[in-house]
C-alpha positions as CSV (number, residue, x, y, z in Angstrom):
1,X,-66.9,6.3,-3.3
2,X,-65.0,6.9,-6.6
3,X,-63.7,10.2,-5.6
4,X,-61.2,8.6,-2.7
5,X,-60.2,5.8,-5.3
6,X,-59.8,8.9,-7.4
7,X,-57.5,10.7,-5.4
8,X,-55.5,7.1,-4.2
9,X,-54.4,7.2,-7.4
10,X,-53.6,10.2,-8.1
11,X,-51.2,10.0,-4.8
12,X,-49.8,6.9,-6.1
13,X,-48.9,8.7,-9.4
14,X,-47.2,11.7,-7.8
15,X,-45.3,9.5,-5.6
16,X,-44.2,7.4,-8.7
17,X,-43.0,10.5,-10.4
18,X,-41.0,11.5,-7.5
19,X,-39.5,8.2,-6.9
20,X,-38.2,8.2,-10.7
21,X,-36.9,11.7,-10.2
22,X,-35.1,10.9,-7.2
23,X,-34.0,7.5,-9.1
24,X,-31.5,9.3,-11.1
25,X,-28.3,10.6,-9.0
26,X,-26.3,13.4,-10.9
27,X,-23.0,12.1,-11.7
28,X,-19.8,13.7,-9.9
29,X,-17.3,15.3,-11.9
30,X,-13.1,14.4,-11.3
31,X,-10.4,16.2,-11.8
32,X,-6.9,16.1,-11.6
33,X,-3.8,18.5,-11.3
34,X,-1.6,19.1,-14.3
35,X,2.4,20.0,-15.0
36,X,2.5,23.3,-15.9
37,X,6.6,24.7,-15.6
38,X,8.2,25.5,-18.7
39,X,11.2,23.0,-19.9
40,X,14.6,24.4,-19.8
41,X,17.5,21.6,-21.3
42,X,18.9,19.1,-19.7
43,X,22.1,19.3,-18.1
44,X,24.8,16.3,-17.9
45,X,23.5,14.1,-16.1
46,X,26.6,13.1,-13.8
47,X,26.7,16.6,-12.5
48,X,23.1,16.5,-11.1
49,X,21.7,15.2,-8.0
50,X,19.1,13.2,-7.2
51,X,16.1,14.9,-5.5
52,X,12.8,13.3,-4.0
53,X,9.9,15.3,-3.6
54,X,8.4,13.5,-0.4
55,X,6.2,14.5,2.2
56,X,3.3,17.2,1.3
57,X,1.1,18.1,3.5
58,X,-2.0,20.2,3.0
59,X,-4.2,22.3,5.2
60,X,-7.0,19.4,7.0
61,X,-9.8,21.4,5.7
62,X,-8.7,20.6,2.3
63,X,-7.7,17.1,2.5
64,X,-10.7,15.7,1.5
65,X,-12.2,14.4,-1.8
66,X,-14.9,17.2,-2.5
67,X,-13.9,20.4,-3.5
68,X,-13.7,23.1,-0.7
69,X,-14.7,26.4,-2.0
70,X,-14.1,29.6,-0.4
71,X,-17.4,31.7,0.1
72,X,-16.1,34.6,2.5
73,X,-13.3,34.9,4.8
74,X,-14.4,32.7,7.2
75,X,-17.1,30.2,5.0
76,X,-16.2,27.2,2.8
77,X,-18.9,25.0,0.8
78,X,-17.9,21.7,0.0
79,X,-18.9,20.6,-3.3
80,X,-20.1,17.1,-3.8
81,X,-19.8,17.1,-7.7
82,X,-17.1,18.2,-8.1
83,X,-13.8,16.1,-6.7
84,X,-10.3,15.2,-6.9
85,X,-9.5,12.2,-8.7
86,X,-7.2,11.1,-5.7
87,X,-6.0,12.6,-2.8
88,X,-4.2,15.8,-3.0
89,X,-1.7,14.7,-1.0
90,X,-1.3,12.0,-3.6
91,X,-1.2,14.1,-6.1
92,X,1.2,17.3,-5.4
93,X,4.3,14.9,-4.8
94,X,4.1,14.1,-8.3
95,X,3.2,17.0,-10.0
96,X,6.2,19.1,-7.9
97,X,8.8,16.4,-9.2
98,X,7.5,16.7,-12.5
99,X,7.6,20.7,-12.4
100,X,11.5,21.3,-10.5
101,X,12.5,18.5,-13.5
102,X,11.3,20.7,-15.9
103,X,12.4,23.7,-14.3
104,X,15.6,22.5,-13.7
105,X,16.6,20.4,-16.0
106,X,17.5,17.6,-14.1
107,X,15.7,14.2,-14.7
108,X,16.6,12.9,-11.6
109,X,14.0,14.7,-9.4
110,X,11.3,12.1,-8.5
111,X,8.4,11.9,-6.1
112,X,9.2,9.1,-3.5
113,X,7.2,8.1,-0.3
114,X,9.3,9.2,2.9
115,X,10.8,5.6,3.3
116,X,12.2,5.5,-0.7
117,X,13.5,9.0,-0.8
118,X,15.7,8.3,1.7
119,X,18.5,7.2,-0.4
120,X,18.2,10.5,-2.3
121,X,20.9,13.2,-2.3
122,X,18.1,15.5,-1.4
123,X,14.4,15.6,-0.5
124,X,12.3,18.3,-0.8
125,X,9.6,18.5,2.3
126,X,6.5,21.0,1.0
127,X,3.9,22.2,3.8
128,X,0.6,23.8,2.0
129,X,-0.7,26.2,4.6
130,X,-3.1,27.5,2.3
131,X,-4.6,25.8,-0.7
132,X,-7.9,27.0,-1.7
133,X,-9.9,29.6,-4.4
134,X,-13.3,29.6,-5.9
135,X,-14.1,29.6,-9.7
136,X,-14.4,33.2,-11.5
137,X,-12.1,34.6,-8.6
138,X,-8.8,33.3,-7.7
139,X,-6.9,30.7,-6.1
140,X,-4.4,31.3,-2.9
141,X,-1.6,29.2,-1.9
142,X,1.1,29.5,0.5
143,X,3.9,27.0,1.2
144,X,6.6,26.3,3.2
145,X,9.3,24.6,1.4
146,X,12.6,22.5,2.8
147,X,15.6,20.7,1.0
148,X,17.4,18.2,3.6
149,X,20.5,16.7,2.3
150,X,21.2,12.8,2.8
151,X,22.9,13.5,6.1
152,X,19.7,15.2,7.6
153,X,21.1,18.6,7.7
154,X,18.8,21.5,6.1
155,X,20.5,23.1,3.0
156,X,17.4,25.5,2.0
157,X,14.3,26.7,3.0
158,X,11.8,28.8,1.9
159,X,8.0,30.2,1.5
160,X,5.8,30.4,-1.8
161,X,2.7,32.9,-1.6
162,X,1.0,32.5,-4.6
163,X,-2.3,33.9,-6.3
164,X,-3.8,33.3,-9.4
165,X,-6.8,34.2,-11.2
166,X,-9.4,32.1,-12.1
167,X,-10.2,32.3,-15.7
168,X,-13.8,31.0,-15.9
169,X,-16.8,30.0,-13.7
170,X,-16.1,26.2,-13.7
171,X,-14.3,23.7,-12.3
172,X,-12.2,23.0,-14.9
173,X,-10.8,26.8,-15.0
174,X,-10.9,26.4,-11.0
175,X,-8.3,23.4,-11.3
176,X,-6.1,24.9,-14.5
177,X,-5.1,28.0,-11.9
178,X,-4.4,25.6,-9.2
179,X,-2.2,23.5,-11.3
180,X,-1.0,27.2,-12.5
181,X,-0.2,27.7,-8.6
182,X,1.7,25.0,-7.7
183,X,3.9,25.4,-10.8
184,X,4.6,29.1,-9.6
185,X,5.8,27.4,-6.0
186,X,7.7,24.9,-7.9
187,X,9.5,27.5,-9.4
188,X,10.1,29.2,-6.2
189,X,11.8,25.6,-5.1
190,X,13.6,25.4,-8.3
191,X,15.7,28.8,-7.9
192,X,16.7,27.2,-4.6
193,X,17.8,23.8,-5.6
194,X,19.0,24.7,-9.1
195,X,22.7,25.0,-7.9
196,X,23.1,22.1,-4.9
197,X,25.8,20.1,-5.9
198,X,25.8,16.0,-6.7
199,X,27.0,14.2,-3.7
200,X,29.9,12.2,-4.7
């Protein structure tokens, strides 16, 4: 009669151990992009146009909180424990604007929602067609950018293709590589807008 009771007690103890182990979930880590462009001397404010970084789009596959890590030509993996602190579409305009301001020396570069950017001399629209990478490997960014004057005319456009090595096997290194890649995209845009005249 004691054997079933002993087996029952053992089973209950095992369940308790399993429940205790399952009760503690790993805590996700959160990351943000950083500004990485070198600064140049600020030009005379009166000679510079106002520029608003407006709509920035990213591929639907990476438009999510979790990191999307490329594991093969046609395969990716979602990292539930490594996440963006905010949406990429929300962070990219701010980082691009700060990079552009530093790279051009123009303090009148800001990030605004589409409705609020209509009063600027020029709007910069960026479409990231590729935004992926993996720790210990590289990040690959492909972006189409367009500069629109206040009257709606497209005055400049271009494409930036960037590959940046990831200097480490962790996700902090991956985010640092993304930040450097976005800085390179910003540099390509900066070269196209640095001589735009201010509207009178």
